[in-house]
DRENPA-3360 file (N, C-alpha, C; in nm, 2 decimals, always signed):
BEGIN
1 = MTQTVLVT = +0.31/-2.12/+0.00/+0.38/-1.99/+0.02/+0.22/-1.88/+0.06 ~ +0.29/-1.81/+0.19/+0.23/-1.72/+0.25/+0.13/-1.55/+0.14 ~ +0.05/-1.58/+0.09/+0.00/-1.47/+0.02/+0.05/-1.33/+0.16 ~ +0.10/-1.23/+0.06/+0.12/-1.11/+0.11/+0.08/-0.97/+0.01 ~ +0.04/-0.91/+0.02/-0.05/-0.81/-0.08/-0.03/-0.69/-0.05 ~ +0.03/-0.59/-0.16/+0.07/-0.44/-0.11/-0.07/-0.39/-0.19 ~ -0.08/-0.30/-0.10/-0.21/-0.19/-0.13/-0.14/-0.07/-0.19 ~ -0.14/-0.02/-0.28/-0.12/+0.10/-0.33/-0.24/+0.22/-0.27;
9 = GGTGYVGS = -0.21/+0.28/-0.20/-0.32/+0.41/-0.16/-0.37/+0.35/-0.07 ~ -0.31/+0.30/+0.02/-0.36/+0.25/+0.16/-0.43/+0.31/+0.25 ~ -0.41/+0.40/+0.23/-0.47/+0.49/+0.28/-0.57/+0.58/+0.25 ~ -0.60/+0.59/+0.10/-0.74/+0.61/+0.04/-0.85/+0.54/+0.10 ~ -0.98/+0.62/+0.05/-1.08/+0.54/+0.04/-1.14/+0.35/+0.06 ~ -1.08/+0.37/-0.09/-1.14/+0.25/-0.15/-1.00/+0.15/-0.05 ~ -0.86/+0.20/-0.09/-0.79/+0.12/-0.03/-0.77/+0.06/+0.12 ~ -0.83/+0.15/+0.21/-0.79/+0.18/+0.32/-0.92/+0.03/+0.36;
17 = HLARDLAK = -1.04/+0.02/+0.28/-1.12/-0.09/+0.32/-1.13/-0.19/+0.26 ~ -1.00/-0.18/+0.20/-0.93/-0.33/+0.08/-0.82/-0.38/+0.20 ~ -0.79/-0.29/+0.23/-0.64/-0.35/+0.34/-0.72/-0.37/+0.47 ~ -0.84/-0.33/+0.50/-0.90/-0.36/+0.69/-0.96/-0.51/+0.59 ~ -1.03/-0.48/+0.49/-1.08/-0.63/+0.46/-0.97/-0.79/+0.50 ~ -0.87/-0.77/+0.39/-0.76/-0.85/+0.40/-0.68/-0.87/+0.53 ~ -0.67/-0.77/+0.65/-0.63/-0.83/+0.71/-0.70/-0.86/+0.83 ~ -0.89/-0.84/+0.79/-0.95/-0.95/+0.88/-0.94/-1.04/+0.88;
25 = QGVPVLAL = -0.91/-1.13/+0.78/-0.91/-1.27/+0.69/-0.73/-1.29/+0.73 ~ -0.71/-1.22/+0.79/-0.57/-1.29/+0.82/-0.44/-1.26/+0.74 ~ -0.47/-1.20/+0.65/-0.38/-1.17/+0.53/-0.28/-1.09/+0.56 ~ -0.17/-1.07/+0.57/-0.06/-0.95/+0.57/-0.08/-0.83/+0.46 ~ -0.09/-0.75/+0.52/-0.13/-0.63/+0.37/-0.01/-0.52/+0.40 ~ +0.04/-0.52/+0.32/+0.15/-0.38/+0.35/+0.08/-0.23/+0.23 ~ +0.06/-0.17/+0.34/-0.03/-0.02/+0.29/+0.06/+0.05/+0.25 ~ +0.06/+0.12/+0.13/+0.14/+0.23/+0.07/+0.11/+0.34/+0.13;
33 = YRSRLPEA = +0.16/+0.46/+0.14/+0.10/+0.57/+0.19/+0.20/+0.66/+0.17 ~ +0.20/+0.79/+0.15/+0.24/+0.91/+0.09/+0.25/+1.00/+0.21 ~ +0.16/+1.04/+0.29/+0.18/+1.09/+0.36/+0.07/+1.07/+0.52 ~ -0.03/+1.00/+0.49/-0.15/+0.97/+0.61/-0.14/+0.85/+0.68 ~ -0.05/+0.78/+0.75/-0.05/+0.63/+0.85/-0.16/+0.60/+0.82 ~ -0.21/+0.40/+0.74/-0.29/+0.39/+0.77/-0.35/+0.38/+0.91 ~ -0.49/+0.30/+0.94/-0.54/+0.27/+1.03/-0.45/+0.12/+1.09 ~ -0.39/+0.19/+1.23/-0.36/+0.00/+1.28/-0.46/-0.09/+1.32;
41 = HPHIFPVC = -0.39/-0.21/+1.28/-0.44/-0.37/+1.26/-0.33/-0.40/+1.25 ~ -0.33/-0.53/+1.34/-0.18/-0.66/+1.39/-0.12/-0.69/+1.21 ~ -0.24/-0.69/+1.10/-0.21/-0.76/+0.97/-0.17/-0.67/+0.86 ~ -0.17/-0.53/+0.96/-0.14/-0.36/+0.84/-0.01/-0.34/+0.84 ~ +0.03/-0.32/+0.75/+0.25/-0.34/+0.79/+0.18/-0.15/+0.68 ~ +0.22/-0.03/+0.74/+0.24/+0.07/+0.69/+0.36/+0.11/+0.59 ~ +0.37/+0.15/+0.47/+0.47/+0.14/+0.42/+0.49/+0.29/+0.36 ~ +0.59/+0.38/+0.43/+0.56/+0.48/+0.38/+0.65/+0.47/+0.19;
49 = SDLSRAEL = +0.63/+0.55/+0.10/+0.68/+0.58/-0.01/+0.63/+0.63/-0.13 ~ +0.70/+0.67/-0.25/+0.63/+0.76/-0.36/+0.67/+0.64/-0.48 ~ +0.52/+0.60/-0.55/+0.52/+0.54/-0.67/+0.59/+0.62/-0.78 ~ +0.62/+0.76/-0.80/+0.68/+0.83/-0.86/+0.83/+0.79/-0.88 ~ +0.87/+0.73/-0.75/+1.02/+0.70/-0.76/+1.05/+0.54/-0.76 ~ +1.04/+0.49/-0.89/+1.10/+0.32/-0.89/+1.17/+0.26/-0.77 ~ +1.31/+0.34/-0.77/+1.39/+0.29/-0.67/+1.38/+0.25/-0.52 ~ +1.24/+0.38/-0.46/+1.20/+0.32/-0.32/+1.11/+0.19/-0.29;
57 = LTAPLRGV = +1.09/+0.11/-0.42/+1.01/+0.04/-0.41/+1.06/-0.10/-0.44 ~ +1.18/-0.11/-0.47/+1.21/-0.28/-0.47/+1.24/-0.33/-0.31 ~ +1.28/-0.23/-0.19/+1.19/-0.29/-0.09/+1.09/-0.36/-0.04 ~ +0.97/-0.25/-0.08/+0.89/-0.30/+0.00/+0.80/-0.39/-0.09 ~ +0.86/-0.40/-0.22/+0.80/-0.54/-0.29/+0.85/-0.67/-0.29 ~ +1.00/-0.64/-0.19/+1.01/-0.83/-0.15/+0.91/-0.89/-0.08 ~ +0.88/-1.02/-0.12/+0.80/-1.07/-0.06/+0.66/-1.07/-0.09 ~ +0.59/-1.01/-0.20/+0.49/-0.97/-0.22/+0.48/-1.03/-0.34;
65 = TTVMHLAW = +0.29/-1.13/-0.34/+0.28/-1.20/-0.43/+0.18/-1.14/-0.51 ~ +0.13/-1.06/-0.41/+0.00/-0.95/-0.53/+0.02/-0.79/-0.50 ~ -0.01/-0.73/-0.54/-0.03/-0.58/-0.60/-0.16/-0.55/-0.64 ~ -0.25/-0.48/-0.51/-0.37/-0.38/-0.53/-0.30/-0.25/-0.59 ~ -0.33/-0.15/-0.69/-0.26/-0.06/-0.72/-0.40/+0.02/-0.69 ~ -0.40/+0.10/-0.63/-0.54/+0.16/-0.64/-0.48/+0.35/-0.57 ~ -0.37/+0.34/-0.58/-0.32/+0.48/-0.58/-0.34/+0.61/-0.73 ~ -0.35/+0.72/-0.65/-0.42/+0.83/-0.77/-0.33/+0.93/-0.72;
73 = AVGNSSKG = -0.31/+0.99/-0.84/-0.19/+1.10/-0.81/-0.29/+1.25/-0.83 ~ -0.24/+1.34/-0.70/-0.32/+1.45/-0.68/-0.23/+1.57/-0.65 ~ -0.26/+1.69/-0.66/-0.23/+1.80/-0.69/-0.09/+1.76/-0.74 ~ +0.05/+1.82/-0.66/+0.19/+1.85/-0.74/+0.23/+1.69/-0.70 ~ +0.15/+1.61/-0.68/+0.20/+1.46/-0.66/+0.19/+1.43/-0.82 ~ +0.17/+1.48/-0.93/+0.16/+1.37/-1.07/+0.26/+1.51/-1.19 ~ +0.34/+1.54/-1.09/+0.50/+1.64/-1.17/+0.55/+1.48/-1.20 ~ +0.63/+1.50/-1.34/+0.72/+1.35/-1.38/+0.63/+1.30/-1.47;
81 = R = +0.51/+1.30/-1.45/+0.45/+1.20/-1.52/+0.42/+1.18/-1.67;
% end
């Protein structure tokens, strides 16, 4: 089975570096973002979603073998916690 990694916070400082490093190794990466697209790379697939809405995560998690949770709530996005 091929490893596929979902990186939450895929456009943040740590998340973007992790996604890029994994992609350079040929690992398919789903980079979860909320407002800013991740850096273009053949092995990085951007997924726009909101971690506060579980129903939006079902499709992106299909086929994912590993989740690296690096997202952080900022400003108004922390409502409902």
